[in-house]
C-alpha positions as CSV (number, residue, x, y, z in Angstrom):
1,M,30.6,47.2,13.1
2,I,30.8,44.4,15.8
3,P,30.4,41.0,14.5
4,E,27.8,39.0,16.9
5,P,29.6,36.1,18.9
6,A,29.4,32.7,17.3
7,I,27.3,30.2,19.0
8,P,29.1,28.9,22.2
9,E,30.5,25.7,22.8
10,V,27.8,25.0,25.6
11,L,25.2,24.8,23.1
12,T,27.3,22.9,20.7
13,T,27.1,20.4,23.3
14,A,24.0,20.2,23.8
15,A,22.7,20.1,20.4
16,A,25.1,17.2,20.3
17,L,23.5,15.4,23.4
18,S,20.2,16.4,22.2
19,G,20.8,14.6,18.8
20,L,22.5,11.3,20.6
21,A,19.5,11.1,22.8
22,A,16.9,11.4,19.9
23,M,19.0,9.0,17.8
24,W,18.7,6.3,20.9
25,L,15.1,6.8,21.4
26,G,14.3,6.7,17.8
27,L,16.4,3.5,17.7
28,A,14.6,1.9,20.8
29,L,11.1,2.5,19.4
30,C,12.3,1.2,15.7
31,L,13.4,-2.0,17.7
32,N,10.5,-2.1,20.0
33,V,8.5,-3.1,16.6
34,T,10.9,-5.4,15.2
35,P,10.2,-8.8,15.6
36,W,13.6,-10.3,16.0
37,A,14.4,-7.8,18.3
38,R,11.7,-9.0,21.1
39,R,10.2,-11.9,22.3
40,R,6.7,-12.6,20.4
41,T,3.8,-13.1,22.3
42,L,1.7,-16.3,22.6
43,Q,-1.3,-14.6,21.0
44,R,0.8,-13.1,17.7
45,R,2.5,-16.9,17.6
46,L,-1.1,-18.4,17.3
47,A,-2.5,-15.4,15.3
48,P,-1.7,-17.1,11.8
49,H,-3.9,-20.4,12.8
50,V,-7.1,-18.3,14.4
51,R,-9.7,-17.4,12.2
52,R,-9.9,-14.2,10.7
53,G,-13.0,-12.9,12.2
54,S,-11.6,-13.8,15.7
55,R,-8.4,-11.7,15.6
56,S,-8.4,-8.8,17.9
57,T,-8.6,-5.1,16.5
58,S,-5.8,-2.6,15.9
59,G,-6.3,-1.0,19.2
60,P,-4.8,-3.6,21.5
61,T,-2.3,-4.4,19.3
62,T,-1.2,-0.5,19.0
63,A,-1.2,-0.5,23.3
64,R,1.1,-3.3,23.1
65,R,3.1,-2.0,20.4
66,W,3.6,1.2,22.6
67,G,3.4,-0.3,25.8
68,S,7.2,0.1,26.7
69,A,7.0,3.7,25.1
70,T,4.2,4.8,27.3
71,A,5.8,4.2,30.7
72,V,8.2,6.8,29.7
73,L,5.1,9.3,29.7
74,S,4.2,10.4,32.8
75,P,0.6,12.5,33.2
76,P,2.2,15.8,33.5
77,V,3.6,15.5,30.1
78,L,0.4,14.5,28.7
79,A,-1.1,17.4,30.4
80,A,1.4,19.5,29.0
81,L,0.8,18.6,25.6
82,D,-3.0,18.8,26.1
83,G,-2.7,22.6,27.3
84,L,-0.4,23.2,24.5
85,S,-3.4,21.9,22.1
86,R,-6.0,24.0,24.3
87,A,-3.8,27.0,23.6
88,L,-3.7,26.0,19.8
89,G,-7.6,26.3,19.6
90,A,-8.6,22.8,20.6
91,R,-12.1,22.8,22.3
92,D,-12.4,19.4,22.5
93,D,-10.3,16.4,24.3
94,L,-7.9,14.4,22.3
95,R,-10.1,11.0,22.2
96,T,-12.9,13.0,20.7
97,R,-10.6,14.8,18.0
98,L,-9.3,11.2,17.1
99,S,-12.5,9.8,16.7
100,R,-13.8,12.8,14.7
101,A,-10.8,12.4,12.3
102,D,-11.5,8.8,12.2
103,D,-8.1,8.0,13.2
104,R,-8.0,4.7,15.2
105,R,-4.9,5.7,17.4
106,D,-5.4,6.2,20.9
107,P,-4.5,9.4,22.6
108,T,-1.0,8.4,23.9
109,S,0.0,6.7,21.0
110,F,-0.7,10.0,19.3
111,R,1.3,12.1,21.8
112,I,4.6,9.5,21.4
113,Q,4.3,9.9,17.8
114,Q,3.9,13.8,18.3
115,L,6.9,14.0,21.2
116,A,9.1,12.0,18.5
117,G,8.3,14.0,15.5
118,C,9.1,17.1,18.0
119,A,12.7,15.7,19.4
120,L,13.7,14.8,15.5
121,A,13.0,18.4,14.6
122,A,14.9,19.4,17.7
123,C,17.8,17.7,16.4
124,V,17.5,19.0,12.8
125,G,17.1,22.7,14.1
126,A,20.2,21.8,16.2
127,A,22.4,20.3,13.4
128,A,21.3,23.2,11.3
129,A,22.5,25.8,13.9
130,V,26.1,24.1,14.3
131,A,26.4,23.3,10.6
132,T,25.8,27.1,9.9
133,R,27.7,28.2,13.1
134,S,24.6,30.6,13.9
135,T,24.6,33.0,16.5
136,L,23.2,32.5,20.0
137,L,19.8,33.8,19.3
138,A,19.6,32.2,16.1
139,G,20.6,28.9,17.6
140,V,18.3,29.1,20.5
141,V,15.3,30.2,17.5
142,L,16.0,26.9,15.7
143,L,16.3,24.6,18.8
144,V,12.7,25.8,20.2
145,G,11.3,27.2,17.1
146,T,11.5,23.5,14.8
147,P,9.9,21.5,17.5
148,A,7.2,24.0,18.0
149,T,6.8,23.9,14.0
150,W,6.4,20.2,14.2
151,L,3.5,20.5,17.1
152,L,1.4,23.3,15.3
153,V,1.6,21.3,12.1
154,S,0.3,17.9,13.6
155,E,-2.3,19.8,15.5
156,R,-3.5,21.7,12.0
157,S,-3.2,18.0,10.5
158,L,-5.7,16.5,13.0
159,D,-7.9,19.6,12.7
160,R,-7.8,19.6,8.9
161,R,-8.8,16.0,8.9
162,I,-11.6,16.6,11.3
163,A,-13.1,19.1,9.0
164,Q,-13.1,16.8,6.3
165,Q,-14.7,14.2,8.1
166,Q,-17.3,16.6,8.9
167,E,-17.8,17.8,5.5
168,R,-18.2,14.0,4.4
169,V,-21.0,13.6,7.2
170,R,-23.1,16.9,6.2
171,L,-23.0,15.7,2.5
172,E,-24.0,12.1,3.2
173,L,-26.3,13.0,5.8
174,P,-29.4,14.2,3.7
175,V,-29.5,11.1,1.9
176,A,-29.2,8.7,5.1
177,A,-32.0,10.8,6.6
178,E,-34.3,10.4,3.9
179,Q,-33.9,6.6,3.8
180,L,-34.3,6.6,7.6
181,G,-37.9,8.4,7.1
182,I,-38.8,6.1,4.3
183,L,-37.9,3.1,7.0
184,I,-39.5,4.4,9.5
185,G,-42.9,5.3,7.3
186,A,-42.9,1.9,5.7
187,G,-43.1,0.4,9.4
188,Y,-39.7,-0.1,10.8
189,S,-38.8,0.5,14.3
190,L,-36.0,3.0,15.1
191,A,-33.3,0.6,16.0
192,A,-34.5,-1.8,13.0
193,A,-34.0,1.3,10.4
194,L,-30.7,2.3,11.8
195,Q,-29.7,-1.4,11.5
196,R,-30.9,-1.5,7.9
197,L,-28.9,1.7,7.2
198,A,-25.7,0.5,8.8
199,E,-25.7,-2.7,7.0
200,R,-26.4,-1.6,3.4
201,G,-24.8,2.3,3.9
202,R,-21.3,2.9,2.9
203,G,-19.3,6.0,4.1
204,R,-18.8,7.9,7.2
205,T,-22.3,7.9,8.2
206,A,-23.0,4.3,7.8
207,S,-20.0,3.8,9.9
208,E,-21.5,5.6,12.9
209,L,-24.7,4.5,12.5
210,A,-23.0,0.8,13.0
211,L,-21.5,2.4,16.2
212,V,-25.2,3.5,17.2
213,C,-26.4,-0.5,16.7
214,R,-23.7,-1.6,18.3
215,N,-24.1,0.6,21.4
216,L,-28.1,-0.5,21.4
217,R,-27.4,-4.3,21.2
218,Q,-25.0,-3.7,24.3
219,G,-27.9,-2.3,26.3
220,V,-27.2,1.5,26.1
221,P,-30.3,3.5,26.1
222,E,-31.3,5.0,22.5
223,A,-31.0,8.2,23.8
224,T,-27.8,8.0,25.1
225,A,-26.6,5.9,21.7
226,L,-27.8,8.9,19.7
227,A,-26.3,11.6,22.0
228,N,-22.9,9.9,21.7
229,W,-23.3,9.7,17.8
230,D,-23.8,13.6,17.9
231,H,-20.7,14.1,20.5
232,R,-18.5,11.8,17.9
233,C,-19.8,13.8,14.9
234,G,-19.9,17.5,16.2
235,V,-21.9,18.2,13.1
236,D,-24.7,20.7,13.8
237,A,-27.2,18.6,11.3
238,V,-26.7,15.5,13.2
239,S,-27.7,17.4,16.5
240,R,-30.8,18.7,14.6
241,L,-31.4,15.1,13.6
242,V,-30.8,13.5,17.1
243,R,-33.3,15.7,18.4
244,V,-36.0,14.8,16.0
245,L,-35.1,10.8,16.6
246,A,-35.1,11.7,20.3
247,M,-39.2,12.2,19.8
248,H,-39.8,8.6,18.2
249,R,-41.6,7.3,21.5
250,D,-44.0,10.6,21.1
251,A,-44.5,11.8,17.8
252,G,-46.8,9.9,15.6
253,D,-45.4,10.8,12.3
254,L,-41.9,10.4,12.7
255,G,-41.1,9.4,9.4
256,R,-42.3,13.2,8.2
257,L,-40.7,15.0,10.4
258,I,-37.3,13.2,9.2
259,T,-38.0,14.0,5.9
260,A,-38.6,17.5,6.6
261,E,-34.9,17.5,8.1
262,A,-33.2,16.0,5.6
263,R,-34.9,18.6,3.5
264,A,-33.6,21.7,5.4
265,T,-30.3,19.6,5.6
266,R,-30.1,19.3,2.1
267,A,-31.1,23.1,1.6
268,E,-28.4,24.2,3.9
269,T,-25.7,22.0,2.1
270,H,-26.8,23.8,-1.1
271,R,-26.6,27.5,0.2
272,V,-22.9,26.4,1.8
273,L,-22.0,25.3,-1.7
274,V,-23.7,28.2,-3.5
275,Q,-21.7,30.3,-1.3
276,L,-18.6,28.4,-2.1
277,I,-19.1,29.0,-5.7
278,E,-19.9,32.6,-5.4
279,Q,-16.5,33.1,-3.5
280,R,-14.7,31.1,-5.9
281,S,-16.0,33.5,-8.9
282,Q,-15.0,36.6,-7.3
283,L,-11.5,35.0,-6.7
284,V,-11.6,34.8,-10.9
285,W,-12.2,38.6,-10.9
286,I,-8.6,39.1,-9.1
287,P,-6.0,38.4,-11.7
288,V,-8.1,39.8,-14.5
289,T,-8.5,42.9,-12.6
290,V,-4.9,42.7,-12.4
291,A,-4.0,42.0,-15.9
292,T,-6.4,45.0,-17.1
293,L,-4.7,47.4,-14.7
294,V,-1.2,47.3,-15.3
295,P,-1.1,47.8,-18.8
296,G,-3.4,50.8,-18.3
297,L,-1.1,52.0,-15.7
298,L,2.0,51.3,-18.0
299,L,0.2,53.7,-21.0
300,L,-0.9,56.5,-18.4
301,A,2.7,56.5,-17.2
302,I,4.5,57.3,-20.4
303,P,2.8,60.5,-21.2
304,F,2.8,61.4,-17.6
305,I,6.8,61.0,-17.5
306,S,7.0,62.9,-20.9
307,A,5.3,65.8,-19.6
308,L,7.1,66.0,-16.6
309,Q,10.3,65.7,-18.4
310,Q,8.9,68.4,-20.7
311,V,8.4,70.6,-17.4
312,S,11.9,70.0,-15.8
313,G,13.3,71.0,-19.2
């Protein structure tokens, strides 16, 4: 048997150079966020002397933090990563997905961290290939497979967080819709009812309603603000509620319609919960069936083997 050739020196050199490049990139990113390694801006020096309510949000701070690193990324790199995300099953743009996952990062920061993870994974794969003295094929698989695995894991992690946030919205929406119907039935306007729910509520739905109220205060039409809420959540129950709320100027009994929609949403959530319980109850029978069949097969196998031995002599 002819042994496969060991990993060539060219691949070893490429792995070493990629490792040094990744170490340099990681050191640059670490020094970029280290206070003593860069000059502090005037805003950051005056931040301890400014009131808490007047401080800037995390969005601009994140943008300034990654300002020097975003210059490295060109639009074709971001477009290629977006294409890979769509190939992996993403149907919406990255900004919408981050909003649905309740992630405060901007798309560029997310892509930079994703690329940094891919570079680190490639270095780990190259080091493993060199340390184990793998063949050429195994070295290429390690060098290419580890970044692809990291990219897939990061995309699936984002999808899982989106699913968790959407599930929270589905569970919170019936209660919020019932409260909204009660307030509108009591004489509140739509904007006032949404503002009261945003101020008194807790959870993901209250946060989304606070964004709707902020858009209304900025002069955005009610239909547009509600459509933006529907687009941010991506939940069918929210779409139905938004269509009901869009009739607030024409419907005479909007509170009753909202209450009926809340009951329908609660019934749908109850059906999904019952289906989940049924699926889990069916999974319980799998170990019970295996535990029952294995001893029975053993008891049947003993006389069968004995009969075969008697026939064969």
